[in-house]
PyMOL CGO cylinders between C-alpha atoms (Angstrom):
from pymol import cmd
from pymol.cgo import CYLINDER

trace = [
    CYLINDER, -55.83, 24.80, -0.53, -55.20, 22.46, -3.47, 0.3, 1, 1, 1, 1, 1, 1,
    CYLINDER, -55.20, 22.46, -3.47, -54.06, 18.92, -2.77, 0.3, 1, 1, 1, 1, 1, 1,
    CYLINDER, -54.06, 18.92, -2.77, -50.69, 19.47, -4.46, 0.3, 1, 1, 1, 1, 1, 1,
    CYLINDER, -50.69, 19.47, -4.46, -50.09, 22.54, -2.29, 0.3, 1, 1, 1, 1, 1, 1,
    CYLINDER, -50.09, 22.54, -2.29, -50.96, 20.59, 0.85, 0.3, 1, 1, 1, 1, 1, 1,
    CYLINDER, -50.96, 20.59, 0.85, -48.63, 17.74, -0.09, 0.3, 1, 1, 1, 1, 1, 1,
    CYLINDER, -48.63, 17.74, -0.09, -45.82, 20.16, -0.94, 0.3, 1, 1, 1, 1, 1, 1,
    CYLINDER, -45.82, 20.16, -0.94, -46.25, 21.94, 2.40, 0.3, 1, 1, 1, 1, 1, 1,
    CYLINDER, -46.25, 21.94, 2.40, -46.28, 18.66, 4.30, 0.3, 1, 1, 1, 1, 1, 1,
    CYLINDER, -46.28, 18.66, 4.30, -43.19, 17.30, 2.55, 0.3, 1, 1, 1, 1, 1, 1,
    CYLINDER, -43.19, 17.30, 2.55, -41.36, 20.55, 3.25, 0.3, 1, 1, 1, 1, 1, 1,
    CYLINDER, -41.36, 20.55, 3.25, -42.29, 20.21, 6.91, 0.3, 1, 1, 1, 1, 1, 1,
    CYLINDER, -42.29, 20.21, 6.91, -41.09, 16.60, 7.03, 0.3, 1, 1, 1, 1, 1, 1,
    CYLINDER, -41.09, 16.60, 7.03, -37.80, 17.38, 5.32, 0.3, 1, 1, 1, 1, 1, 1,
    CYLINDER, -37.80, 17.38, 5.32, -37.20, 20.61, 7.21, 0.3, 1, 1, 1, 1, 1, 1,
    CYLINDER, -37.20, 20.61, 7.21, -37.97, 19.55, 10.76, 0.3, 1, 1, 1, 1, 1, 1,
    CYLINDER, -37.97, 19.55, 10.76, -38.64, 15.84, 11.16, 0.3, 1, 1, 1, 1, 1, 1,
    CYLINDER, -38.64, 15.84, 11.16, -35.63, 14.40, 9.30, 0.3, 1, 1, 1, 1, 1, 1,
    CYLINDER, -35.63, 14.40, 9.30, -33.05, 16.57, 11.07, 0.3, 1, 1, 1, 1, 1, 1,
    CYLINDER, -33.05, 16.57, 11.07, -34.61, 15.69, 14.44, 0.3, 1, 1, 1, 1, 1, 1,
    CYLINDER, -34.61, 15.69, 14.44, -34.63, 11.96, 13.65, 0.3, 1, 1, 1, 1, 1, 1,
    CYLINDER, -34.63, 11.96, 13.65, -31.04, 12.07, 12.43, 0.3, 1, 1, 1, 1, 1, 1,
    CYLINDER, -31.04, 12.07, 12.43, -29.98, 13.70, 15.72, 0.3, 1, 1, 1, 1, 1, 1,
    CYLINDER, -29.98, 13.70, 15.72, -31.81, 11.11, 17.82, 0.3, 1, 1, 1, 1, 1, 1,
    CYLINDER, -31.81, 11.11, 17.82, -30.74, 8.00, 15.93, 0.3, 1, 1, 1, 1, 1, 1,
    CYLINDER, -30.74, 8.00, 15.93, -27.26, 6.44, 16.13, 0.3, 1, 1, 1, 1, 1, 1,
    CYLINDER, -27.26, 6.44, 16.13, -26.98, 6.39, 12.31, 0.3, 1, 1, 1, 1, 1, 1,
    CYLINDER, -26.98, 6.39, 12.31, -28.58, 8.70, 9.72, 0.3, 1, 1, 1, 1, 1, 1,
    CYLINDER, -28.58, 8.70, 9.72, -31.71, 7.53, 7.95, 0.3, 1, 1, 1, 1, 1, 1,
    CYLINDER, -31.71, 7.53, 7.95, -31.22, 5.75, 4.66, 0.3, 1, 1, 1, 1, 1, 1,
    CYLINDER, -31.22, 5.75, 4.66, -33.05, 6.99, 1.58, 0.3, 1, 1, 1, 1, 1, 1,
    CYLINDER, -33.05, 6.99, 1.58, -35.50, 4.10, 1.92, 0.3, 1, 1, 1, 1, 1, 1,
    CYLINDER, -35.50, 4.10, 1.92, -36.18, 4.94, 5.58, 0.3, 1, 1, 1, 1, 1, 1,
    CYLINDER, -36.18, 4.94, 5.58, -36.75, 8.60, 4.67, 0.3, 1, 1, 1, 1, 1, 1,
    CYLINDER, -36.75, 8.60, 4.67, -39.31, 7.52, 2.07, 0.3, 1, 1, 1, 1, 1, 1,
    CYLINDER, -39.31, 7.52, 2.07, -41.09, 5.34, 4.64, 0.3, 1, 1, 1, 1, 1, 1,
    CYLINDER, -41.09, 5.34, 4.64, -41.18, 8.17, 7.19, 0.3, 1, 1, 1, 1, 1, 1,
    CYLINDER, -41.18, 8.17, 7.19, -42.56, 10.51, 4.52, 0.3, 1, 1, 1, 1, 1, 1,
    CYLINDER, -42.56, 10.51, 4.52, -45.33, 8.07, 3.62, 0.3, 1, 1, 1, 1, 1, 1,
    CYLINDER, -45.33, 8.07, 3.62, -46.25, 7.43, 7.25, 0.3, 1, 1, 1, 1, 1, 1,
    CYLINDER, -46.25, 7.43, 7.25, -46.36, 11.16, 7.93, 0.3, 1, 1, 1, 1, 1, 1,
    CYLINDER, -46.36, 11.16, 7.93, -48.48, 11.76, 4.84, 0.3, 1, 1, 1, 1, 1, 1,
    CYLINDER, -48.48, 11.76, 4.84, -51.12, 9.15, 5.73, 0.3, 1, 1, 1, 1, 1, 1,
    CYLINDER, -51.12, 9.15, 5.73, -50.95, 10.12, 9.42, 0.3, 1, 1, 1, 1, 1, 1,
    CYLINDER, -50.95, 10.12, 9.42, -50.95, 6.50, 10.50, 0.3, 1, 1, 1, 1, 1, 1,
    CYLINDER, -50.95, 6.50, 10.50, -51.09, 7.50, 14.19, 0.3, 1, 1, 1, 1, 1, 1,
    CYLINDER, -51.09, 7.50, 14.19, -54.76, 8.46, 13.70, 0.3, 1, 1, 1, 1, 1, 1,
    CYLINDER, -54.76, 8.46, 13.70, -55.69, 4.82, 13.16, 0.3, 1, 1, 1, 1, 1, 1,
]
cmd.load_cgo(trace, "trace")
């Protein structure tokens, strides 16, 4: 799989499942800046380190 395809798949996953879940769990919806941060953290998989 090409890198661009992998990134597109991952971003679709983040936007389709993670953001709605976070917005349900948090008292206020994520701001655009917070969504960008979550996307970056998901992309680099910071929990591995």
